[in-house]
Every structure is written in C-alpha cells, then in structure tokens.
N, C-alpha and C positions, 0 to 999 in steps of 0.2 A: 294220728299218722298224717291226716290231711293238714292239720295245723302245722306240723313239722315241715311238710312240703311247701306250704304257703310261706312259712318263715324263711326257708332256704331261698325260695324264689324272690322274696322281697330283698333279702340280703344280697343276692346276686344282682338284682336290678340296681340297688344302691351302689355296689362295687363298680358295675359297668358305667353307671352315671358319673361316679367319681373319676374313673379312668378317662372317660370321654371328656369330662370337664377339664381334667388335668392336661389332656392332649391339646384341647382347644386353647387352654390358657398358655401352654408352652408354645403353640403356634403363634399366638398373639405376641408373646415375648420375643420369639425368634424374629417375627416381622418387625417389631419395634427396634430390636438390636440392628437388624439389617438396614432399616431406614436411617438409624443413627449413623451407621458406618457410611452409607451413601451420602448423607448430608455432610459428613466430615471429610469427604473425599477432597483432597487439595486441588486448587485450580492448577491447570498446566503452567509451567514456568514460561517466562518470556522466550527463552531459548526454544522450548518445544513449540510454542505458538508460531514463532517465526519460521522454524523448520517446516512445520506442517503447512503453513500458508504458502511457502515457496513451492512445495511439491504440488499443491493445488493450483497455483498460479501458472506454473510452467510444466505441465505434465508431459509435453513432448520432448523436454530436455532433461528434467530431473527424475531420476529413477525411484528414489525413496529417501526417507528420513528415519533415523533411529538414534537411540541414546547409546553412545559408545565412548569408552575411555574417559568417562566422567563428564561428558558434554554432549549436547545434541549436535548431530551432523547430518548433512545431506550428500547424497552420492550423485555426482555429475561427471560424465565421461570418465568413469573409473577412478575418480579422485574424490576423496571425502573432504568436504569443507565444513569446518567446525564453527559453531556459533561464536565462540571466543569473545564473550561479552559484546556481541554485536559486530565483530570485525569480519566474520565469515572468512576464515583463514584455512589454508591447507595445513595438514598435520605438521609439517616441518617448520611452520612459522607460528605455531600456537604460543610458544614461549616469548615471541617478540610482539605480542599484541599491544604493548605500551607504545610502540612506534607508530601506531595507526589510530585514526579517529574511527568511531563506529559508523556503520552504514545507518542512515536514518530510516527507521520504520515507525514513523509517528502516526498518531491517530488522525485520520482524515475527516474533516468536518465539511459537510456540504453547505452549511450556512455559516457565514462569518458573524461574529458577535456584533452587536450594535456599535457604531463608531463613537468613540469618545476621545477627546484630546488627551494627549499624554500629560502625565504629571511632571513637574520640574525634575523629580528624581529619575523618571524614565527617560526624559530628554537628555539628561546628563549621562545616563548609562549608554544611550545610543551614540552620543557624540564621542564618548571615550572609546566605544567599540570600534568606531570608524576612523580613529586618529592614531596613527603610528602604532597599531597593534601588530604583534608578530603574526606571521601567517601560521595558521594552525596546522597540526600534523595532517598529512594526506589521508584521505579515506582509503581503505584497502580496496584495490581494484580486482583482486585475484578472482573472486567469485563471478563478478559480472563480465570480466574478460573471458572467462571460461563459458559462461552462459551464452554470450553472444558470439563466441568463437572469434574474439577480436583482441588479441594480445598486443597488437601493434597496428600502426596506421594502415599498412599494406594489407594485413589480414582482415582488418575491419572493412576496408573498402571492397574486398572480395564478397562480403555478405550483403552488400548494398544493392538495391535496385531502384531505378527511377520510375516513379508512378505519376499519374495525373490525379490531382486532388483539387476539387472545386475549381477546375480550369487552369491550374498551375502545376508545373512540374516540380517534384521534390524527391530527393534521394533519401531512402529510409532502409532500415534493416528488413530483410525478407521475412523475419519473424512477425513483424507488425503490419506488413503491407495489406494483408487480407482484412485485418481489423479496421484499417483506415478506409478500405472500400465499403465496409458496412456502415461506418460513420458517415462517409460522404453520401451514401444512399439515403440515410435518415435525415441528414441536413437538407438535402435537395427536396425531399418530400415535405419537410417542414416549411421550406421557403415558398411553397406553392400557396400556403394560406397565412403565412406570418410575414408581414412587411419588414419587420425588424431583421429577421434572418436574411431575407432577400437583399436588403440594403447592406447588411454586413458582408455578404458574399461579394457584392458588386464593388465594395470598398477595399477588397484585398489587393495589395500591391504585389507581394511575393511571399514565398515560404522558404524557411531554412530548416533543413533536416540534418542529414549527416554532415558533421564538421569535427574533425579530430582536434580537440582542444581541451584545456582544463576549464573548470568553472571559474568565472571572472573573480580575480582576487584570491584564488586558492591554489593548492597543489593537487586537488582532487579532480579526477577525470569527469568531464561533463557527459551526460547521457546522450548528447548530440554525437559524441565520439563513436557511439555504437549505432547511430541512426535510430535510436529508440525515443527520440523527442523531436517535436517540430515547433517552430515559431511561426505564427501567422501575423504578418505585418500589414497594416493598412496603408492606403494612399494618404488618408487624412486622419489626424487624431482629433480634429474638432476642438482644439484648444486643451485637450486632456493629456494625461501622461500614462505610460504603460509599463515603465521599467524603473525600478527604484534608483539605479545608477545613472539614469538619464534625467532624474527629477530634481537635481540640485542637492545642496548640502543638508537640507532639512526635509528629506523625502518622507520621513515618518509623519509629518504634519499634513499629508495629502489625504483627504477623506475619500471614501469609496466612490462617491458620486463624481469626483474629479479625476478618476482613473478611466482609461479607455478599456472597456470590457466587452467581450463578445456577448451576444444575447444569451440569457439564461438557458434557453432551449439548446443552443449549441454546446454550452458547457456541460449540460446534463447528458447529452448524447455522447460526448467524449468520455465522461465519467462512467457511463454505463458499460463501456468497453474497456475499462481499466486504465484510462489516461487521467492522471490528476492535472488540475489546472493551477498554474503558478499564481493566480490571483487569490488563492485560498490561504497562502502563507500569511501569518499574522505580522511577522516582523520584517519581511521583505515582500515585494510584489513584483510579478513578472507576468502581466496579463496576456502577453502574446504566446505564452509557453504552455505546451501540453506534453506530458511525459508518460510513457507506458510503465506503470508500476502496479499491476493487478494485485500483488501481495499486500500493498498498503490498504486497499479496499477490503480485502478478505480479513485482515487483522482488525479493521474498523467495523466489521460486522455488516458491510454493505454488499448486497447481492449484485453480481454483474450479469449483464445480458448474455444469454447463451447464443453462441455463433450458429447461424443456420447450417 
C-alpha cells in the first residue's frame, strides 16, 4: 500500500514537473515570438515622421496628425493638410501634387563635411544648373500660409511685430518673437566672456526680417514673407563673402574659411531654439540667414532647448 502511494506521488511529481516545464518552455517561446514581432516592426514612413514632427514643432497651432484616406495628414485650423509626397496639400489639391515641388524636410547636420575642391564633373553640373535652367515648379505654400496665417501680404503683415534684437529693430512674426528674445539673452551672456561674440555683435549693421517676396531665382515664397527668418548683415565682411549669389560665377569654389560666418557659439544658440543656419547648406551658402524650422531638427533627431 505504501509502495503504491509512493509510486502515485512520484508520478504526480513528474507530471507537475512536466507541466511546469512545458509552461515555462511555452512562455519562453511566446517571449521569443513577441521579440521577433517587435524586431520586425516597420519603421514609420517618411510621411508619418514629417506629420509627427510638425505636431511636435508647432503644438500651439497644429491639433493632431493621423493616417486618413490613404495618407498621413495634419489638422490645422479645421483643415486637413495631406503629406502628398512632401507637398503638404489640402484635400482638394491632392490630385494636383505634380504641379508643385515638395517642401524640403532635409536632414540637418551641425557639422559640415571637410572642405574638398569639386571634381570637374561636379563643376560642370553646377555650371549647367545655373545657366539658362527653367525655373522649377513652385513649392506648395498652402500649409505654411495657414500655419502663419499669412495667405497674402496684408494678412502676413498683420501678424508681424517689431522687436529689438541685439540693438537693432527687426520685424518678425509674433510666433517667433519670444524665441528670439531667449536667443538674444543667451548671446549677450556669451558676449561677456567671448571676445569673438562681442566683436560680431559690434559689427552688425542691420537686420532683415519680414519681407514679402519669393526666394531669389524661384517661384517659391521665402520664409521672410512670414517673418519666420532673419538676415544679420555686418558692417564689414573683412574680405570674405556671405551669400552665394554675391560671390561671383564660381561661388562653389569658395572654401569655408573664406566665408563670413557668425561665431560657432551664436550659430549653436540659434540652432538650439529651432533656427537653422544658411551656412549649413552644402550646395548653396547664405551665412547671414537664420530660419525658424524646428521640425527639421526634430526629424534629424536633434533635441531643442525647452523655453523657460
């Protein structure tokens, strides 16, 4: 009898052990399957990345982003703007996307690559690009017109306020005026200990902010038209150049050290508040230019400063 009881107990123990082992094994398999599924999760599309970055960049203006009608879209002032292969078009214009150039959401790099002279092939390409080329299709203005509530010159001017920045008056959109006040504060603090920053401030001649116009040589509206960009012009260039169209027919041969640049500290302060610097462009340079495009930094994985 005792032997039978012992046998039953041993059998039960073996059964429980097998069940426990099976459960543990199943848990491991489930975990492995789950990890495989997570690892295989596709990266967000470019459309989703842009839509999400815009919501993050302009929370006071953009309500939300969602996938609808086969594309990612963002809701702004009761209007859905669709990614539309980078065009950011309202629903009624989605089928006309071929009439517009995409909005540039390029990767921003805080360090330019080492300077190297262009190859003969590259020089030829630049020469051909700038000689009798047809003006490219205009960039879609619909989204940024709505964002800045500036569909025409008069409406844009209503959103502009004149501020003092580093001792000079400049007209900018009221959406960015507070950002510029933080930037000014940090630049002035830096100037107390950095002679380069102090010299740069003293060399400022004037600032250009709001100016309703197209980008030079194009049919696309400049961000100056919204008051979302400023140009900082010096009294003296010290024999250097600061804008590719002022640099002569072979501007692409001008190395970095021959360009008039603000101090690195100034550039980094602007960038930390979402203003990209025109000196970072590889194929064109505009070293006086700072433009408010926080979504570009977010898309590039660059953390912006939190406003006080």
